C-alpha positions in Angstrom: 34.6 -50.2 200.6 33.3 -48.2 203.6 36.6 -46.2 203.5 35.9 -45.1 200.0 32.4 -44.0 200.9 33.7 -41.9 203.9 36.4 -40.2 201.9 35.7 -36.6 201.1 35.1 -35.9 197.5 37.7 -33.7 195.7 34.9 -32.3 193.5 33.6 -28.9 194.5 30.2 -28.6 196.1 27.2 -28.5 193.8 26.7 -24.8 194.2 30.3 -24.1 193.4 30.2 -26.5 190.4 27.1 -24.7 189.1 28.8 -21.3 189.4 31.8 -22.6 187.5 29.6 -24.0 184.8 27.7 -20.7 184.4 30.8 -18.4 184.6 29.9 -16.6 181.4 26.3 -16.2 182.5 26.7 -12.4 183.2 27.5 -11.9 179.5 24.4 -13.7 178.2 22.6 -10.6 177.1 25.7 -9.2 175.4 26.3 -12.6 173.7 22.7 -12.6 172.4 23.0 -9.0 171.2 26.3 -9.9 169.4 24.7 -12.9 167.8 21.8 -10.9 166.5 24.1 -8.2 165.1 26.1 -10.8 163.3 22.9 -12.4 161.9 21.7 -9.0 160.7 25.0 -8.3 159.0 24.9 -11.7 157.2 21.4 -11.0 156.0 22.6 -7.7 154.5 25.0 -9.6 152.4 22.4 -11.9 150.8 21.3 -11.2 147.3 17.5 -11.1 146.8 16.1 -12.5 143.5 14.6 -10.1 141.1 10.9 -10.1 140.2 11.6 -11.7 136.9 13.7 -14.5 138.5 10.9 -15.2 141.0 8.4 -15.5 138.2 10.5 -17.7 136.0 11.4 -20.0 139.0 7.8 -20.2 140.0 6.8 -21.1 136.4 9.4 -23.9 136.4 8.1 -25.3 139.6 4.5 -25.3 138.4 5.5 -27.0 135.2 7.3 -29.8 137.0 4.4 -30.2 139.4 1.8 -30.3 136.6 4.0 -32.7 134.6 4.3 -35.1 137.5 0.6 -34.9 138.2 -0.2 -35.7 134.5 2.3 -38.6 134.5 0.8 -40.1 137.7 -2.7 -39.6 136.3 -1.9 -41.5 133.2 -0.2 -44.3 135.2 -3.3 -44.5 137.5 -5.6 -44.7 134.5 -3.5 -47.5 132.8 -3.2 -49.6 135.9 -6.8 -49.2 136.8 -7.7 -50.6 133.3 -5.2 -53.4 133.7 -6.6 -54.4 137.1 -10.2 -54.1 135.9 -9.4 -56.8 133.2 -8.2 -59.2 135.9 -11.2 -58.7 138.1 -13.8 -59.8 135.6 
């Protein structure tokens, strides 16, 4: 067991390992710049909704929200009445 502990490791020293792991570090700014350019080019390809589409989608969302609120209000009223009958 002691022989194993005394054996020199074949792994590079910590500083050398760190340098190997960060080999592409010098290009970090260039990689970030390239990433942002690619993001911008993808954003240019997107299709924005028209004003009429935004209005119609917003109205649909409001209708669904108000319908759900009304449905839950009716259920709340009905269950409140049912539970009130059992509490008397």
